N, C-alpha and C positions, 0 to 999 in steps of 0.2 A: 504494500500500500504506500501511497505518497506520490512520488514522481517529480518531474522537473518543470511542470507547466502550471498555469493558473488553476488547474483543477485539483491540485494536490490535497486541499482541505476536504473536498468532496470524497476523494479517494480514501483518505484516512477514515472518514465516516463509513464508507462502504466496507472497507477492510475490517473495521471494528464490528460491524453487523455480521459479517461472515465469521469472524473469530468467535463471537458470542453464541452463534447458532450451530456451529459444527458439533456433532454428537460426540461428547467426551467418552462414550463407551466404545467408539470406533476409532477416534483420532486424537492425537496429541498435537494441537495446533500451536504455532508460534507466530507472533506478530513480527513482520520484517518491514522496517521503514526504509524506503529507497529515496534518497535525496542526492543531489549533486555532491554535497560535501561529505556524505557518509552513507554507507549501507549498514544497517544494524538490526540485530534482534532486540526487541524491546519487551522485557518481561512485565508481569503485572505490577511489580513494585517500581516500575519505570527505569530499572537498571538496564544498561545497554551493552551489547557485545557485538563487536564489529564482524561483518561478514568477510570471509576470505573469498575474493572474487575468482581465485584460481579454480575453485570447485564449489562455490556457493555453500560453504560450511561456516560454522561458528564454534569457537571454543568457549564453553560455559562451565564455570567452576572446574576447570581442568579437564573437561570432557569434550571431545570433538563431536559436534552435532551435525549430522547430514539430514537431508529431507527427502522423504519418499516422493513427494509431489509438491509443486508450488501452486497455490491458488492465486492467480493474477488478478488483483483488484485495483490496478493502476489505470486511471483514466488519463488520456493524453500521453505525451512522451515521458519515459521510454517504454511504457507498458503496453500502450494500445497501438503504437505505430510500427511494431515489429522488432524493435531493437532488443528488448529484453528476451523476446521469444527466440530470436536468432542466437543470442548468447546462451540461453538454456539449451537449445538444440546442439550447439557446439560442444557443450560440456556434458551432454547426455543427461540433463536434468529434466525429469518429467514435469509437465505443467498442464494447466487447465485451458490455456488459450488455443485459439485457432493457429494455423501456421504463420510464420513471420511474413510470408508473401500475402496471405489474405489480410493480415493486420495492416500491412503497409498500403495495400490497395484501398481498403475501406476507410482508412484514416485520412487519405488524400481525396477530398471530395471531387476534385476535377478528374482524377484518374478513375475513381469509382464510376462516375457517370459515363465516362468514355467507354468503359468495359461493358456496361449493361445496355447502353443505347442500341447497339447493333442487334440485340435480342428483342427489340420492339418495346422496351420499357419506356414509358412516357416520363419526361422530365421538364422542368422549367427551361425557358430560353436563358442562355447564360453568356457572360462576357468575362474574360480572364485578364488579370493584371498581375505583373510582378513588380516588386519594388524597383524604382528607377525608370519604369516605363513612362512614356509621355501619356498624360491623362487627357483624353479628348472627351469632355463631358457630353458634348452634343452627340458624338458617335455612340457612346454608352447608352444614353437615353433613347436614341433612335433604335438601338438594338433591343433593349429589354423593357423600355417603357417606364412609366411612373404609376404608382409607387413601385419600388424595387427593393431588393435586399442585398446588402453588402456584407460578405462573410469572409473571415479568414479561411484559407483553404484547409488548414490542418489545425483544428481547434474544436473543443467540445464545450458542453454546458452553456452554450450561447455566448461565450466570451467573445467580445469584439464584433458582434453582429449589430447591424443597424437597419431599420426600415427607413428608406429615403422617400420622402413625399414630394420634394421639389428639387430643382437644380442646385439651389444654394446649400442643401444638406449633403450633397454628394461628396464633395472633397473632404469635409470633416469626417464623414463615415468611412471613406477610404483610409484616411490617416488613422482612425481608430482601429480598423482591421489590421493595418500594417504593424500596430503595436503588439499584435499577437502572432503574426506570421508575415513572411516576405512575399507570400503568394496569396492572392485573394480571388474570390469568385463573386460576381454580381449576377443576381438572378431576377427574372421577372416575377411579379406578384401573382400568385395563384389564389383566386377567390373560391373558397369552398370549405369543407370540413376537414380539420386536421386530425389524423389518427396515427397512433403508434402501435406497431405490431411486433410482438415478441415471437421470434422463431428460435427454438433451441433444439439441441440434441438431448433427448431424455429417454432412458431405457433403450439406448442405441438406435432410436428412431427420431426422425425430424418431427417436432411437435410445434404446432401454432397455438400460442396462448390466446386467451380472450383479448379482443381488440379494445384499446383505450381511445376514447374521444377526448381531445384537448380543447378546452374553452378558456382562453387566456383573458384576464382582465386588462392586460396591457396590449400594446399594438401587435405583439406576437409572443410566441412561447419563449420568453427571454429568461435570464437567470432568476429574476424575482418570481416569475411565474413557475419556474421549475422547482425552486428550493425555498421560497418564502411565502408560499400559499396564495400567490396572486393568479391562481388558475383553478378551474374545475377539471379534474381528470376522471372521466366517467367510464367505468368498466362494468359490463360490456358497453361498447359504443352504441349510440342511438342512430344506427344506420340500418338500411333495409337488408334483408337476407341476400338479395342480389348484390348489393354493394359489398357486403361482408364476404361473399364468395369471391368476388373480383379481387379485393385487396388481399385476401388470404392467398389466392392463387399467385398473384404477382410477388408477394413477399416470399413465398416458398420457392418460386422460380428464381428469384434473385439469390437466395440462400444457396440453391443448388448450382446455379450458374457459377457462383464464386467458389464452389467447393468448400463451403463453410462447415465448421464444427463448433460445438459449444454454444455459448449464448450469442444472441444478436437482438437488436431492437431497431427496427426500420421505421422511418417517418414518411408519411404520405399526406398529400392533400387530395381529397375527393372533389373533383371539379365536374359538376353535373353527373355525379356517380362514377366517374372514371378516375382511377388512382394515378396520381403523379408522384413519382419517387423523389424524395429530397436527399436522404442520407441513411447510412447504417452505422450503428455503434456496436462494436464487438466486445467492449467491456462496459456495458451500461451501468448506470447508477444502481447500487444495491442498498441504499439507505432506506429508512422508513418512509421517506417521501417519494422514493423512486418508483418509476412506472413498472419495471419488470417484476419486482416483488408483489406489487398490487395485482398484476396479471396472473402470477403464479398462484396467489391466494384465491383468486376467482376461479382458477382451474382446479382448486382443491389440493394444491401442492404446497406443503409447508416449507419454510425457509431452510429448515434442517435437511429436508429431502432435496430441495433445489440445489443447495450447496454440496450436499453429500454425493449426489449424482455426478456433479462436475468433477469432484475429487476422484470418484471411481473411474470415470472416463479417462481422466488424466493418467491414473495409475495403469490402466489397461491398454492405453494407446501405445502400440509397439513402435510407432514411428517417432516417438519423442524420447 
């Protein structure tokens, strides 16, 4: 838990929820904080023991501790973008994440959309910018229209995202996004119902969790809406059976196209009943306020079972 991005505080909360709910009759869990300045095991008394990066072990009270499997609860870099996963694969450390390639693709919004579009997946109209590019506001607005969304390309929890309603707001929104990432994506506004779909591997099968409808009190599903109660998250979503079938089909297709394993949570806007794909999170929030645990509960899956299945899959995956 932890990480190097703005999402580290949320990751610490997610990791703590996992730590508290893992069945102590089956597992002996350890908290491991991953920060730029140190990787450390943190015990209940808050004492810390540094991780040996050569083999991801720790010496605690004179005893070398190694781990059967790592439950990855890091949102953002380096846990969700494939860096930690590649490291774990190199040292043959089993883990609960999808592969480093799937992590890298899904964490990069522009790359993700480019992979799924050839399969007929509908998405918003987009415009890309890299830091240092000439900003032609007229061309951007001609391409995506107003209002539009300006987003960091590689960021989560809505950090750095702005809804732009007029030309004057565009440059400040781009500057805000650049504070999170040197690559940004600007997307057309999609008017419709926002839904979040959890697709996970559970009991070795791909399972679609009950769909959540998101009704934000703010302009969009931003940080306040996600984590500070400024939204309604309605599970199951108030959509028709036909809409439900469509979005479930698309969400499962994307999961399959990408060769995903483990957890995922994909976001869609239903425009006149047709799902438009926004993004996928491969390490979605696991806090009490987070959507995936709400969906699991609606499906009759306890947090202990949800997390325990991820651990068992990580243990049994021979490729890791």
